C-alpha positions in Angstrom: 58.6 -26.1 86.1 55.8 -27.0 83.9 53.8 -30.1 83.4 53.9 -31.7 80.1 51.7 -34.7 80.2 48.0 -34.7 80.3 46.4 -36.4 83.2 43.8 -35.5 85.5 44.0 -35.7 89.2 44.5 -33.1 91.8 47.0 -33.0 94.5 48.2 -29.9 96.2 51.7 -30.0 97.7 52.5 -28.1 100.9 55.7 -28.6 102.8 56.3 -25.8 105.2 58.8 -27.7 107.2 61.0 -29.0 104.5 63.8 -26.8 105.7 64.1 -24.4 108.7 63.9 -21.4 106.4 61.8 -22.6 103.5 58.3 -21.8 102.8 56.3 -23.5 100.0 54.5 -21.7 97.3 52.9 -23.6 94.5 50.9 -23.9 91.3 49.6 -27.0 89.8 48.8 -27.9 86.2 46.8 -30.5 84.4 47.4 -31.8 81.0 44.8 -34.3 80.0 46.0 -36.6 77.3 42.5 -38.0 76.7 40.7 -34.6 76.8 43.7 -32.7 75.5 43.3 -30.2 78.3 46.5 -29.2 80.0 45.7 -27.7 83.4 48.5 -26.1 85.3 48.9 -25.1 88.8 52.2 -23.4 89.4 54.0 -24.8 92.4 55.8 -21.8 93.9 58.3 -22.2 96.6 59.3 -19.3 98.7 62.0 -19.4 101.2 61.0 -18.0 104.6 64.1 -16.2 105.6 63.7 -14.5 109.0 65.7 -12.6 111.4 65.5 -11.1 114.8 63.8 -7.7 114.8 66.4 -4.9 115.0 66.0 -1.3 115.8 67.2 0.5 112.7 68.0 4.2 113.0 67.3 5.8 109.6 70.0 8.1 108.4 68.4 10.9 106.4 71.6 12.7 105.4 71.2 13.7 101.8 74.8 12.8 101.1 74.8 9.5 102.8 73.4 6.7 100.6 75.7 3.8 101.5 74.3 0.3 101.9 73.7 -0.7 105.5 76.3 -2.8 107.1 75.4 -6.5 106.8 74.8 -8.1 110.2 76.5 -11.4 110.9 74.6 -14.5 109.8 72.6 -15.8 112.7 71.3 -19.3 113.3 67.6 -19.0 114.0 65.4 -21.5 115.7 62.1 -22.8 114.2 60.3 -20.6 116.7 62.2 -17.5 115.6 61.2 -18.3 112.0 57.6 -18.9 112.7 57.4 -15.6 114.6 58.3 -13.7 111.5 55.3 -15.0 109.7 52.9 -15.4 112.7 50.6 -12.9 111.1 49.8 -15.4 108.3 46.6 -17.3 108.8 47.7 -20.6 110.3 44.7 -22.4 108.8 45.8 -21.6 105.3 48.5 -23.2 103.2 49.6 -20.1 101.1 50.9 -21.7 97.9 50.6 -18.6 95.9 53.6 -16.4 96.9 53.9 -15.1 93.4 50.9 -13.0 93.7 51.4 -11.0 96.9 54.6 -12.2 98.4 55.4 -12.8 102.1 56.5 -9.8 104.2 58.1 -10.8 107.5 57.2 -9.1 110.8 60.6 -7.4 111.0 59.9 -5.5 107.8 56.2 -4.8 108.6 57.5 -3.1 111.9 60.0 -1.0 109.9 57.3 0.1 107.5 55.1 1.0 110.4 57.8 3.2 111.9 58.2 5.0 108.6 54.4 5.6 108.4 54.3 6.9 111.9 57.1 9.3 111.2 55.1 10.7 108.3 51.9 11.0 110.4 53.7 12.7 113.4 55.0 15.6 111.3 54.0 15.4 107.6 55.5 18.7 106.6 58.9 17.9 108.0 58.7 14.4 106.5 57.9 15.8 103.1 60.5 18.6 103.0 63.4 16.9 104.9 63.0 13.1 104.8 61.0 11.6 102.0 63.2 12.3 98.9 66.5 11.5 100.5 65.1 8.2 101.9 63.7 7.3 98.5 67.1 8.1 97.0 68.7 5.7 99.5 66.4 2.9 98.4 67.0 3.7 94.7 70.8 3.6 95.3 70.6 0.2 96.9 68.4 -1.1 94.1 70.9 0.3 91.5 73.7 -1.7 93.1 71.5 -4.8 93.5 70.6 -4.9 89.8 74.0 -3.7 88.5 72.8 -0.5 86.8 75.2 2.2 85.9 73.5 5.2 87.4 71.0 5.8 90.2 69.1 8.2 87.8 68.2 5.1 85.8 66.2 3.6 88.7 62.7 4.8 89.7 60.5 3.3 92.4 56.8 2.8 91.4 53.9 0.9 92.9 54.1 -2.2 90.8 55.0 -3.7 87.4 51.6 -2.7 86.1 52.3 0.9 86.8 55.7 0.5 85.1 54.0 -1.0 82.0 51.6 2.0 81.8 54.6 4.4 81.9 56.2 2.6 78.9 53.1 2.1 76.9 52.0 5.7 77.5 55.1 7.0 75.7 54.5 4.6 72.8 51.0 5.9 72.5 52.2 9.4 72.4 54.7 8.5 69.6 51.7 7.3 67.5 49.6 10.3 68.3 52.4 12.7 67.4 53.2 11.0 64.1 56.6 9.7 65.1 55.3 6.2 64.6 53.1 5.1 61.7 49.8 3.5 62.0 50.3 -0.2 61.8 53.8 -0.2 63.3 54.0 -3.2 65.6 54.4 -4.1 69.2 55.5 -7.7 69.7 54.7 -9.4 73.0 54.5 -13.0 74.3 51.2 -14.8 74.2 52.0 -15.7 77.8 52.2 -12.1 78.8 50.4 -11.1 82.1 46.7 -10.2 81.6 47.0 -6.7 83.0 49.9 -6.0 80.6 47.8 -7.2 77.7 45.0 -4.9 78.7 47.5 -2.0 79.1 48.8 -2.6 75.5 45.2 -2.5 74.3 44.4 0.7 76.2 47.4 2.6 75.1 49.0 1.1 72.0 46.1 -0.5 70.1 43.9 2.5 70.7 46.6 4.8 69.3 46.9 2.8 66.1 49.6 0.3 66.9 49.4 -3.3 65.7 50.0 -6.0 68.3 51.6 -9.3 67.4 51.6 -12.1 70.0 54.4 -14.7 70.0 52.6 -18.0 70.0 54.7 -20.1 72.3 54.1 -23.8 72.6 52.9 -25.5 75.7 54.5 -27.3 77.3 57.7 -25.5 76.6 60.6 -27.9 76.0 63.6 -25.6 75.2 64.8 -22.1 74.8 65.2 -22.8 71.1 61.4 -23.1 70.7 60.9 -19.7 72.2 63.6 -18.1 70.1 62.2 -19.6 66.9 58.7 -18.3 67.6 60.0 -14.9 68.6 61.9 -14.5 65.3 58.7 -15.4 63.4 56.8 -12.7 65.2 59.4 -10.0 64.5 59.3 -10.9 60.8 55.5 -10.6 60.8 55.9 -7.2 62.5 58.1 -5.9 59.7 55.8 -7.0 56.9 54.4 -4.5 54.5 57.2 -2.0 55.3 56.2 -1.5 58.9 58.6 -1.4 61.8 58.6 -3.1 65.2 58.6 -0.2 67.6 58.4 -2.1 70.9 59.1 -5.6 72.1 57.6 -6.6 75.4 59.4 -9.6 76.9 58.6 -11.4 80.1 61.6 -12.5 82.2 59.5 -15.1 84.0 56.0 -15.6 82.7 53.3 -15.9 85.3 50.8 -18.6 84.2 52.1 -20.8 82.7 55.4 -20.1 84.5 58.5 -20.3 82.4 61.9 -18.6 82.6 62.3 -16.8 79.2 65.8 -16.5 77.6 65.6 -12.8 77.9 69.2 -12.0 77.1 69.0 -13.9 73.8 65.7 -12.2 72.9 67.0 -8.7 73.6 70.1 -9.4 71.4 67.8 -10.6 68.6 65.8 -7.3 68.9 69.0 -5.3 68.5 69.9 -7.3 65.4 66.5 -6.8 63.9 66.3 -3.1 64.6 63.5 -3.0 67.2 63.2 0.5 68.6 62.8 -0.4 72.2 62.8 -3.4 74.5 60.7 -3.5 77.6 61.2 -6.5 80.0 58.3 -7.2 82.3 60.1 -9.1 85.1 57.4 -8.9 87.8 58.7 -12.1 89.4 62.4 -11.8 88.7 64.1 -10.0 91.6 64.7 -12.6 94.3 63.6 -15.4 91.9 66.3 -15.4 89.2 69.5 -13.5 88.4 68.9 -9.8 87.5 71.7 -7.9 85.9 70.9 -4.8 83.8 74.3 -4.8 82.0 74.0 -8.5 81.1 70.3 -8.3 80.0 70.7 -5.1 78.0 67.1 -4.0 77.9 66.0 -0.4 77.5 63.4 -0.7 80.2 63.1 -3.3 82.9 60.7 -3.6 85.8 60.3 -6.1 88.7 58.2 -6.1 91.8 60.0 -6.1 95.2 57.0 -7.4 97.1 56.8 -10.8 95.4 60.1 -12.6 96.1 62.1 -9.9 97.8 60.2 -9.6 101.1 59.1 -6.0 100.7 55.6 -5.1 101.8 53.1 -4.7 98.9 53.2 -2.9 96.8 56.5 -1.6 95.5 58.5 -2.2 92.3 61.5 -0.7 90.5 61.6 0.6 87.0 65.0 0.7 85.3 65.4 2.9 82.2 68.7 2.9 80.5 70.0 6.4 79.9 69.1 7.6 76.4 67.3 10.4 74.7 64.1 8.2 74.4 63.9 7.4 78.1 64.2 11.1 79.0 60.6 11.4 77.7 59.2 8.7 80.0 56.7 10.1 82.5 54.6 8.9 85.4 50.9 8.6 84.4 49.9 10.3 87.6 51.0 13.9 87.0 52.0 16.0 90.0 54.3 18.9 90.9 57.5 17.1 89.8 56.4 16.6 86.2 59.3 17.4 83.8 62.0 16.7 86.4 62.8 13.2 85.3 60.9 10.0 85.8 62.7 9.0 89.1 61.8 12.4 90.7 58.2 12.3 89.3 57.7 8.9 90.7 59.0 10.0 94.1 56.0 12.3 94.5 52.6 11.5 93.0 50.6 13.3 95.6 49.8 12.6 99.2 49.9 8.9 99.9 51.7 6.3 102.0 55.3 5.9 100.7 56.5 3.7 103.5 56.7 0.5 101.3 59.3 2.3 99.2 61.5 3.2 102.1 62.1 -0.2 103.7 64.5 -1.5 101.0 67.5 -1.0 103.4 65.8 -3.0 106.1 64.9 -5.7 103.6 68.5 -6.0 102.4 69.6 -6.4 106.1 67.0 -9.1 106.5 68.0 -11.2 103.5 71.7 -10.8 104.2 71.3 -12.7 107.4 71.1 -15.8 105.4 73.8 -17.8 103.7 74.5 -16.3 100.3 71.9 -13.5 100.8 69.2 -13.3 98.2 71.1 -15.4 95.7 71.5 -18.1 98.2 67.7 -18.0 99.0 67.0 -18.0 95.3 69.2 -21.0 94.6 67.7 -23.1 97.5 64.2 -22.2 96.4 64.9 -23.4 92.9 66.4 -26.7 94.1 63.5 -27.4 96.5 60.8 -26.5 94.0 62.3 -28.8 91.4 62.5 -31.6 94.0 58.8 -31.1 95.0 57.7 -30.8 91.4 59.3 -34.1 90.4 57.9 -35.8 93.5 54.4 -34.7 92.5 54.9 -35.6 88.9 55.8 -39.2 89.9 53.0 -39.5 92.4 50.4 -38.4 89.9 51.8 -40.0 86.9 52.0 -36.7 85.0 54.7 -34.4 83.7 56.3 -31.1 84.4 55.5 -28.1 82.1 59.1 -27.3 81.3 62.6 -28.6 82.0 63.9 -27.8 85.5 66.4 -25.3 84.1 63.5 -23.3 82.8 61.7 -22.9 86.1 62.6 -20.4 88.9 60.9 -20.6 92.3 57.7 -21.7 90.5 57.0 -25.0 89.0 54.0 -26.4 87.0 52.8 -30.0 87.5 50.1 -31.7 85.5 47.1 -32.7 87.4 45.7 -36.2 87.2 43.0 -36.9 84.5 40.5 -38.1 87.1 39.8 -34.5 88.2 37.9 -33.8 85.0 39.1 -30.2 84.5 37.9 -29.3 81.0 37.6 -25.5 81.2 38.7 -22.3 82.9 35.4 -22.5 84.9 36.3 -26.0 86.1 39.8 -24.7 87.1 38.3 -21.8 89.1 35.8 -24.1 90.8 38.6 -26.4 91.9 40.7 -23.5 93.2 37.7 -22.3 95.2 37.0 -25.8 96.5 40.6 -26.1 97.7 40.4 -22.7 99.5 37.0 -23.3 101.1 37.3 -26.9 102.1 41.0 -27.5 102.6 42.5 -24.1 103.4 44.8 -24.3 100.3 45.4 -21.2 98.2 46.9 -22.2 94.9 46.5 -21.0 91.3 45.2 -23.4 88.7 45.9 -22.9 85.0 43.9 -24.4 82.2 44.8 -24.5 78.6 43.2 -26.6 75.9 45.3 -27.9 73.0 
């Protein structure tokens, strides 16, 4: 949710015991009517799903990539739940799940077992275990996101790496003369900072023109977003140029808004955009993710934010086409030219264990009613409830309608806090961390 009304006061909401398996994650926001300074903190709620640790025997048969059998749902005590996250600093209210996620002890133990297996006999692990185990994770992800082929799914470090893969190819197209100087890339003004820098490093430097969709804040409806997106596409096609790439967030980070991604992808098809890349860093475990429904050419989401994987690991979906065959990992190793999924599966000696625990993570989330979709639904309901509670307590507003938030909500801070700049927002965040043990992002935007 997002805050709409200016006001200035700060309250951080933390409710770790709202529900036996919920865990709060938040962001706040301040819109100051008098100073016209909307400051947002995103209130992010993350469900703490936990399960009793199990001994999982990894099957490394190259021909066996079936999903693990779902264990029966178990009723866990509060003590069981706390034990899964006992490694978290008990003196800190971590209301920032969206940045690094929360990995339970069960999964950390599974990751450690994978890492030990590599250390014990690296050569055997490399030749006989690694690729089949990555393939197993990719197969499970393929089913999870409703992709057609496992070859369409690669595992990479994070969404930032995925963006570099996509933008690198666009830069090559400019360098090789397939795109003309001045052809456009359209992206949201709310795009993640690292993605903007990557566009600058790859596309702008190669001669591409970048057009940002100037979304309003607060956002009141999907229609507002669609209208501004159409304007940006028209601008990109001016003077005979073409829109070569559209970069669309599924859920923006700060401010946090669920974007009508299916509608925007459809508009791109109608307007002749060459390729659509959806940066969905927060999406998996936070909102519905269905590749056939969304229809993007390329789509990425982190698995460590809202899906309980250890950091860092993400998937990159590339719909089968001639264009996606020329996508390559920016770290070039021995597998170059064998397809992006294979290239990404070996980028040199490193710890691949975070990529191998996807089966254990699925077992973990499936211990809860409704699996990951049930967790997502309950997160959304609770975060809306908390956001509305804070809004009333502070006399402020949300940054967007409840239907446009996921497991993150933005709430306007009271005017009395006097947040008038990014520097003020950072000082407040530091103060909350140092003096109150509260870790929460604060977003400032002047009208």
